[in-house]
C-alpha positions as protocol buffer text, in pm:
chain_id: "A"
residue {
  index: 1
  type: UNK
  ca { x: 9655 y: -12997 z: 5872 }
}
residue {
  index: 2
  type: UNK
  ca { x: 9887 y: -12980 z: 5558 }
}
residue {
  index: 3
  type: UNK
  ca { x: 10054 y: -13324 z: 5430 }
}
residue {
  index: 4
  type: UNK
  ca { x: 10429 y: -13279 z: 5455 }
}
residue {
  index: 5
  type: UNK
  ca { x: 10605 y: -13127 z: 5176 }
}
residue {
  index: 6
  type: UNK
  ca { x: 10844 y: -13424 z: 5196 }
}
residue {
  index: 7
  type: UNK
  ca { x: 10537 y: -13678 z: 5078 }
}
residue {
  index: 8
  type: UNK
  ca { x: 10537 y: -13425 z: 4774 }
}
residue {
  index: 9
  type: UNK
  ca { x: 10934 y: -13367 z: 4732 }
}
residue {
  index: 10
  type: UNK
  ca { x: 10991 y: -13756 z: 4760 }
}
residue {
  index: 11
  type: UNK
  ca { x: 10833 y: -13844 z: 4451 }
}
residue {
  index: 12
  type: UNK
  ca { x: 11009 y: -13594 z: 4259 }
}
residue {
  index: 13
  type: UNK
  ca { x: 11307 y: -13672 z: 4016 }
}
residue {
  index: 14
  type: UNK
  ca { x: 11385 y: -13334 z: 3969 }
}
residue {
  index: 15
  type: UNK
  ca { x: 11513 y: -13079 z: 4210 }
}
residue {
  index: 16
  type: UNK
  ca { x: 11247 y: -12831 z: 4318 }
}
residue {
  index: 17
  type: UNK
  ca { x: 11405 y: -12504 z: 4347 }
}
residue {
  index: 18
  type: UNK
  ca { x: 11267 y: -12277 z: 4612 }
}
residue {
  index: 19
  type: UNK
  ca { x: 11388 y: -11926 z: 4538 }
}
residue {
  index: 20
  type: UNK
  ca { x: 11225 y: -11711 z: 4806 }
}
residue {
  index: 21
  type: UNK
  ca { x: 11286 y: -11438 z: 5051 }
}
residue {
  index: 22
  type: UNK
  ca { x: 11351 y: -11498 z: 5409 }
}
residue {
  index: 23
  type: UNK
  ca { x: 10990 y: -11496 z: 5484 }
}
residue {
  index: 24
  type: UNK
  ca { x: 10878 y: -11808 z: 5295 }
}
residue {
  index: 25
  type: UNK
  ca { x: 11176 y: -11991 z: 5379 }
}
residue {
  index: 26
  type: UNK
  ca { x: 11097 y: -11938 z: 5747 }
}
residue {
  index: 27
  type: UNK
  ca { x: 10736 y: -12096 z: 5663 }
}
residue {
  index: 28
  type: UNK
  ca { x: 10877 y: -12402 z: 5502 }
}
residue {
  index: 29
  type: UNK
  ca { x: 11096 y: -12445 z: 5775 }
}
residue {
  index: 30
  type: UNK
  ca { x: 10837 y: -12381 z: 6014 }
}
residue {
  index: 31
  type: UNK
  ca { x: 10606 y: -12690 z: 5863 }
}
residue {
  index: 32
  type: UNK
  ca { x: 10884 y: -12927 z: 5804 }
}
residue {
  index: 33
  type: UNK
  ca { x: 11212 y: -12836 z: 6015 }
}
residue {
  index: 34
  type: UNK
  ca { x: 11508 y: -12693 z: 5887 }
}
residue {
  index: 35
  type: UNK
  ca { x: 11721 y: -12986 z: 5889 }
}
residue {
  index: 36
  type: UNK
  ca { x: 11429 y: -13225 z: 5694 }
}
residue {
  index: 37
  type: UNK
  ca { x: 11400 y: -12976 z: 5411 }
}
residue {
  index: 38
  type: UNK
  ca { x: 11759 y: -12882 z: 5356 }
}
residue {
  index: 39
  type: UNK
  ca { x: 11881 y: -13268 z: 5375 }
}
residue {
  index: 40
  type: UNK
  ca { x: 11585 y: -13378 z: 5145 }
}
residue {
  index: 41
  type: UNK
  ca { x: 11814 y: -13567 z: 4882 }
}
residue {
  index: 42
  type: UNK
  ca { x: 11896 y: -13259 z: 4702 }
}
residue {
  index: 43
  type: UNK
  ca { x: 11573 y: -13242 z: 4575 }
}
residue {
  index: 44
  type: UNK
  ca { x: 11454 y: -12945 z: 4776 }
}
residue {
  index: 45
  type: UNK
  ca { x: 11663 y: -12628 z: 4733 }
}
residue {
  index: 46
  type: UNK
  ca { x: 11600 y: -12342 z: 4922 }
}
residue {
  index: 47
  type: UNK
  ca { x: 11745 y: -12020 z: 4860 }
}
residue {
  index: 48
  type: UNK
  ca { x: 11667 y: -11764 z: 5144 }
}
residue {
  index: 49
  type: UNK
  ca { x: 11776 y: -11409 z: 5044 }
}
residue {
  index: 50
  type: UNK
  ca { x: 11661 y: -11081 z: 5128 }
}
residue {
  index: 51
  type: UNK
  ca { x: 11786 y: -10952 z: 4799 }
}
residue {
  index: 52
  type: UNK
  ca { x: 11602 y: -10734 z: 4558 }
}
residue {
  index: 53
  type: UNK
  ca { x: 11452 y: -10853 z: 4228 }
}
residue {
  index: 54
  type: UNK
  ca { x: 11754 y: -10744 z: 4056 }
}
residue {
  index: 55
  type: UNK
  ca { x: 11952 y: -10966 z: 4274 }
}
residue {
  index: 56
  type: UNK
  ca { x: 11747 y: -11277 z: 4219 }
}
residue {
  index: 57
  type: UNK
  ca { x: 11730 y: -11227 z: 3858 }
}
residue {
  index: 58
  type: UNK
  ca { x: 12143 y: -11232 z: 3841 }
}
residue {
  index: 59
  type: UNK
  ca { x: 12124 y: -11540 z: 4030 }
}
residue {
  index: 60
  type: UNK
  ca { x: 11858 y: -11725 z: 3891 }
}
residue {
  index: 61
  type: UNK
  ca { x: 12033 y: -11865 z: 3592 }
}
residue {
  index: 62
  type: UNK
  ca { x: 12310 y: -12029 z: 3799 }
}
residue {
  index: 63
  type: UNK
  ca { x: 12057 y: -12177 z: 4017 }
}
residue {
  index: 64
  type: UNK
  ca { x: 11845 y: -12297 z: 3702 }
}
residue {
  index: 65
  type: UNK
  ca { x: 12152 y: -12443 z: 3551 }
}
residue {
  index: 66
  type: UNK
  ca { x: 12266 y: -12607 z: 3844 }
}
residue {
  index: 67
  type: UNK
  ca { x: 11954 y: -12763 z: 3991 }
}
residue {
  index: 68
  type: UNK
  ca { x: 11721 y: -12815 z: 3670 }
}
residue {
  index: 69
  type: UNK
  ca { x: 11434 y: -12760 z: 3902 }
}
residue {
  index: 70
  type: UNK
  ca { x: 11061 y: -12884 z: 3821 }
}
residue {
  index: 71
  type: UNK
  ca { x: 10917 y: -12605 z: 4017 }
}
residue {
  index: 72
  type: UNK
  ca { x: 11027 y: -12246 z: 4090 }
}
residue {
  index: 73
  type: UNK
  ca { x: 10860 y: -12007 z: 4396 }
}
residue {
  index: 74
  type: UNK
  ca { x: 10930 y: -11630 z: 4312 }
}
residue {
  index: 75
  type: UNK
  ca { x: 10869 y: -11461 z: 4694 }
}
residue {
  index: 76
  type: UNK
  ca { x: 11082 y: -11121 z: 4623 }
}
residue {
  index: 77
  type: UNK
  ca { x: 11003 y: -10761 z: 4547 }
}
residue {
  index: 78
  type: UNK
  ca { x: 10907 y: -10685 z: 4921 }
}
residue {
  index: 79
  type: UNK
  ca { x: 11243 y: -10492 z: 4952 }
}
residue {
  index: 80
  type: UNK
  ca { x: 11216 y: -10322 z: 4613 }
}
residue {
  index: 81
  type: UNK
  ca { x: 10869 y: -10182 z: 4752 }
}
residue {
  index: 82
  type: UNK
  ca { x: 11000 y: -10056 z: 5076 }
}
residue {
  index: 83
  type: UNK
  ca { x: 11290 y: -9900 z: 4923 }
}
residue {
  index: 84
  type: UNK
  ca { x: 11061 y: -9702 z: 4678 }
}
residue {
  index: 85
  type: UNK
  ca { x: 11188 y: -9893 z: 4387 }
}
residue {
  index: 86
  type: UNK
  ca { x: 11065 y: -9847 z: 4032 }
}
residue {
  index: 87
  type: UNK
  ca { x: 10755 y: -10063 z: 3943 }
}
residue {
  index: 88
  type: UNK
  ca { x: 10832 y: -10063 z: 3575 }
}
residue {
  index: 89
  type: UNK
  ca { x: 11191 y: -10228 z: 3657 }
}
residue {
  index: 90
  type: UNK
  ca { x: 11062 y: -10428 z: 3951 }
}
residue {
  index: 91
  type: UNK
  ca { x: 10799 y: -10620 z: 3694 }
}
residue {
  index: 92
  type: UNK
  ca { x: 11079 y: -10624 z: 3420 }
}
residue {
  index: 93
  type: UNK
  ca { x: 11264 y: -10815 z: 3700 }
}
residue {
  index: 94
  type: UNK
  ca { x: 10968 y: -11045 z: 3750 }
}
residue {
  index: 95
  type: UNK
  ca { x: 10916 y: -11092 z: 3409 }
}
residue {
  index: 96
  type: UNK
  ca { x: 11241 y: -11190 z: 3354 }
}
residue {
  index: 97
  type: UNK
  ca { x: 11271 y: -11467 z: 3623 }
}
residue {
  index: 98
  type: UNK
  ca { x: 10929 y: -11600 z: 3523 }
}
residue {
  index: 99
  type: UNK
  ca { x: 11058 y: -11636 z: 3160 }
}
residue {
  index: 100
  type: UNK
  ca { x: 11388 y: -11778 z: 3282 }
}
residue {
  index: 101
  type: UNK
  ca { x: 11210 y: -12050 z: 3468 }
}
residue {
  index: 102
  type: UNK
  ca { x: 10972 y: -12137 z: 3222 }
}
residue {
  index: 103
  type: UNK
  ca { x: 11200 y: -12167 z: 2953 }
}
residue {
  index: 104
  type: UNK
  ca { x: 11427 y: -12404 z: 3157 }
}
residue {
  index: 105
  type: UNK
  ca { x: 11107 y: -12621 z: 3219 }
}
residue {
  index: 106
  type: UNK
  ca { x: 11021 y: -12545 z: 3576 }
}
residue {
  index: 107
  type: UNK
  ca { x: 10650 y: -12483 z: 3684 }
}
residue {
  index: 108
  type: UNK
  ca { x: 10657 y: -12104 z: 3850 }
}
residue {
  index: 109
  type: UNK
  ca { x: 10474 y: -11972 z: 4170 }
}
residue {
  index: 110
  type: UNK
  ca { x: 10457 y: -11606 z: 4230 }
}
residue {
  index: 111
  type: UNK
  ca { x: 10382 y: -11485 z: 4554 }
}
residue {
  index: 112
  type: UNK
  ca { x: 10310 y: -11139 z: 4576 }
}
residue {
  index: 113
  type: UNK
  ca { x: 10374 y: -10838 z: 4841 }
}
residue {
  index: 114
  type: UNK
  ca { x: 10222 y: -10519 z: 4908 }
}
residue {
  index: 115
  type: UNK
  ca { x: 10350 y: -10192 z: 5028 }
}
residue {
  index: 116
  type: UNK
  ca { x: 10220 y: -10004 z: 5325 }
}
residue {
  index: 117
  type: UNK
  ca { x: 9957 y: -9735 z: 5182 }
}
residue {
  index: 118
  type: UNK
  ca { x: 10175 y: -9429 z: 5325 }
}
residue {
  index: 119
  type: UNK
  ca { x: 10356 y: -9484 z: 4955 }
}
residue {
  index: 120
  type: UNK
  ca { x: 10084 y: -9355 z: 4797 }
}
residue {
  index: 121
  type: UNK
  ca { x: 9766 y: -9463 z: 4640 }
}
residue {
  index: 122
  type: UNK
  ca { x: 9966 y: -9474 z: 4272 }
}
residue {
  index: 123
  type: UNK
  ca { x: 10242 y: -9641 z: 4387 }
}
residue {
  index: 124
  type: UNK
  ca { x: 10044 y: -9884 z: 4622 }
}
residue {
  index: 125
  type: UNK
  ca { x: 9824 y: -9991 z: 4329 }
}
residue {
  index: 126
  type: UNK
  ca { x: 10115 y: -9999 z: 4055 }
}
residue {
  index: 127
  type: UNK
  ca { x: 10329 y: -10211 z: 4282 }
}
residue {
  index: 128
  type: UNK
  ca { x: 10046 y: -10468 z: 4349 }
}
residue {
  index: 129
  type: UNK
  ca { x: 9958 y: -10487 z: 3987 }
}
residue {
  index: 130
  type: UNK
  ca { x: 10283 y: -10570 z: 3894 }
}
residue {
  index: 131
  type: UNK
  ca { x: 10254 y: -10944 z: 4026 }
}
residue {
  index: 132
  type: UNK
  ca { x: 9920 y: -10965 z: 3861 }
}
residue {
  index: 133
  type: UNK
  ca { x: 9993 y: -10868 z: 3524 }
}
residue {
  index: 134
  type: UNK
  ca { x: 10325 y: -11094 z: 3528 }
}
residue {
  index: 135
  type: UNK
  ca { x: 10114 y: -11393 z: 3652 }
}
residue {
  index: 136
  type: UNK
  ca { x: 9842 y: -11322 z: 3384 }
}
residue {
  index: 137
  type: UNK
  ca { x: 10095 y: -11249 z: 3100 }
}
residue {
  index: 138
  type: UNK
  ca { x: 10306 y: -11613 z: 3204 }
}
residue {
  index: 139
  type: UNK
  ca { x: 9998 y: -11795 z: 3273 }
}
residue {
  index: 140
  type: UNK
  ca { x: 10138 y: -11879 z: 3633 }
}
residue {
  index: 141
  type: UNK
  ca { x: 9962 y: -11908 z: 3990 }
}
residue {
  index: 142
  type: UNK
  ca { x: 9967 y: -11618 z: 4222 }
}
residue {
  index: 143
  type: UNK
  ca { x: 9962 y: -11566 z: 4581 }
}
residue {
  index: 144
  type: UNK
  ca { x: 9819 y: -11181 z: 4565 }
}
residue {
  index: 145
  type: UNK
  ca { x: 9958 y: -11106 z: 4898 }
}
residue {
  index: 146
  type: UNK
  ca { x: 10173 y: -11307 z: 5130 }
}
residue {
  index: 147
  type: UNK
  ca { x: 10029 y: -11161 z: 5454 }
}
residue {
  index: 148
  type: UNK
  ca { x: 9655 y: -11176 z: 5328 }
}
residue {
  index: 149
  type: UNK
  ca { x: 9423 y: -11244 z: 5653 }
}
residue {
  index: 150
  type: UNK
  ca { x: 9676 y: -11106 z: 5909 }
}
residue {
  index: 151
  type: UNK
  ca { x: 9868 y: -10793 z: 5762 }
}
residue {
  index: 152
  type: UNK
  ca { x: 9704 y: -10554 z: 6000 }
}
residue {
  index: 153
  type: UNK
  ca { x: 9742 y: -10765 z: 6302 }
}
residue {
  index: 154
  type: UNK
  ca { x: 10021 y: -10608 z: 6505 }
}
residue {
  index: 155
  type: UNK
  ca { x: 10066 y: -10927 z: 6704 }
}
residue {
  index: 156
  type: UNK
  ca { x: 10170 y: -11118 z: 6397 }
}
residue {
  index: 157
  type: UNK
  ca { x: 10488 y: -10901 z: 6350 }
}
residue {
  index: 158
  type: UNK
  ca { x: 10814 y: -10857 z: 6513 }
}
residue {
  index: 159
  type: UNK
  ca { x: 10890 y: -10537 z: 6652 }
}
residue {
  index: 160
  type: UNK
  ca { x: 11020 y: -10380 z: 6288 }
}
residue {
  index: 161
  type: UNK
  ca { x: 10670 y: -10428 z: 6174 }
}
residue {
  index: 162
  type: UNK
  ca { x: 10766 y: -10602 z: 5842 }
}
residue {
  index: 163
  type: UNK
  ca { x: 10903 y: -10963 z: 5976 }
}
residue {
  index: 164
  type: UNK
  ca { x: 10610 y: -11197 z: 6097 }
}
residue {
  index: 165
  type: UNK
  ca { x: 10642 y: -11406 z: 6398 }
}
residue {
  index: 166
  type: UNK
  ca { x: 10685 y: -11761 z: 6424 }
}
residue {
  index: 167
  type: UNK
  ca { x: 10300 y: -11728 z: 6528 }
}
residue {
  index: 168
  type: UNK
  ca { x: 10231 y: -11607 z: 6151 }
}
residue {
  index: 169
  type: UNK
  ca { x: 10389 y: -11906 z: 6009 }
}
residue {
  index: 170
  type: UNK
  ca { x: 10098 y: -12108 z: 5960 }
}
residue {
  index: 171
  type: UNK
  ca { x: 9891 y: -11806 z: 5802 }
}
residue {
  index: 172
  type: UNK
  ca { x: 10136 y: -11768 z: 5564 }
}
residue {
  index: 173
  type: UNK
  ca { x: 10150 y: -12171 z: 5496 }
}
residue {
  index: 174
  type: UNK
  ca { x: 9763 y: -12122 z: 5463 }
}
residue {
  index: 175
  type: UNK
  ca { x: 9793 y: -11852 z: 5189 }
}
residue {
  index: 176
  type: UNK
  ca { x: 10068 y: -12062 z: 5002 }
}
residue {
  index: 177
  type: UNK
  ca { x: 9949 y: -12401 z: 5024 }
}
residue {
  index: 178
  type: UNK
  ca { x: 9636 y: -12408 z: 4774 }
}
residue {
  index: 179
  type: UNK
  ca { x: 9867 y: -12263 z: 4528 }
}
residue {
  index: 180
  type: UNK
  ca { x: 10182 y: -12471 z: 4610 }
}
residue {
  index: 181
  type: UNK
  ca { x: 10027 y: -12799 z: 4586 }
}
residue {
  index: 182
  type: UNK
  ca { x: 9913 y: -12817 z: 4228 }
}
residue {
  index: 183
  type: UNK
  ca { x: 10298 y: -12738 z: 4115 }
}
residue {
  index: 184
  type: UNK
  ca { x: 10444 y: -13035 z: 4352 }
}
residue {
  index: 185
  type: UNK
  ca { x: 10154 y: -13293 z: 4229 }
}
residue {
  index: 186
  type: UNK
  ca { x: 10050 y: -13576 z: 4425 }
}
residue {
  index: 187
  type: UNK
  ca { x: 10229 y: -13713 z: 4736 }
}
residue {
  index: 188
  type: UNK
  ca { x: 10393 y: -14039 z: 4763 }
}
């Protein structure tokens, strides 16, 4: 059983900005409940988004200056991949977001996604490698694939085969938790 994220958040003097796509937002709210997370004394700011990386990059400076977070979790890029977006542009946007967060004094966790194999071997490989190269360049922890361990299990996805079901949320948390805890420090 994972300890409550609130045990980690409560001891922070600075905000934790969780800048994520909808999937990670659902994972955190499934663990602690949406009301308790969203009212955590302003220390945990959840920014659910189905935006592209370019949209996330555009919003991040305001979020950083407003919240001055201790940690930033980036789980964006899936939409870019599903749209067949340019991998070099995706990598540049990820790089810019990690740079901005680090320059603001935040620790960063990067959560990677993958695209289905029908996008072709070259695109599929380059897409996944973008997360790895940015994480290595900035020396930040990486969850290589958010859906690791269940990505091929149809019953874990809604009918769109893109969005995980409620039953998949604990598996998503299992994938993120080992990398997330060191960013948060010891619980209170």
